[in-house]
C-alpha positions, 0 to 999 in steps of 0.5 A, spaced: 529 500 513 523 502 509 515 500 511 510 500 506 502 500 508 497 498 503 490 502 505 485 497 503 478 494 503 475 487 504 472 485 497 477 489 493 480 485 487 485 491 486 487 491 493 489 484 493 493 484 487 497 490 490 498 487 497 501 481 493 505 485 489 507 489 495 509 483 499 513 480 493 517 487 492 518 488 500 520 481 500 526 482 495 528 488 498 528 487 505 522 492 507 517 491 511 509 492 509 502 491 512 495 492 510 490 497 513 482 496 512 480 503 510 473 502 513 475 500 520 477 508 521 472 513 519 478 518 518 482 513 513 475 512 510 474 519 508 482 520 506 483 514 502 476 510 501 475 513 494 482 511 491 484 504 494 489 501 494 493 507 496 500 505 498 504 509 503 512 509 504 514 510 511 507 514 512 507 518 506 503 517 500 506 514 494 501 512 490 494 509 489 490 504 484 495 500 482 503 499 484 508 502 480 513 497 481 519 501 478 517 507 482 516 503 489 523 499 488 526 506 487 523 509 493 525 503 497 532 503 495 
């Protein structure tokens, strides 16, 4: 089973949209997902803070700024 992590930040509208899309897609495909606030960890903030939302699939960076649904579905299939 695949896992998607959404690197996000409080007050980020694009992050909220990405989380909703990831939740829907993962729900349809049976994958798990979680959200991580980049501002909670200095290393995460340094790595991802300028590009949130960032999507990780099974720990590997998959994309940022928006969810490319077809590409995410392919990675989770």
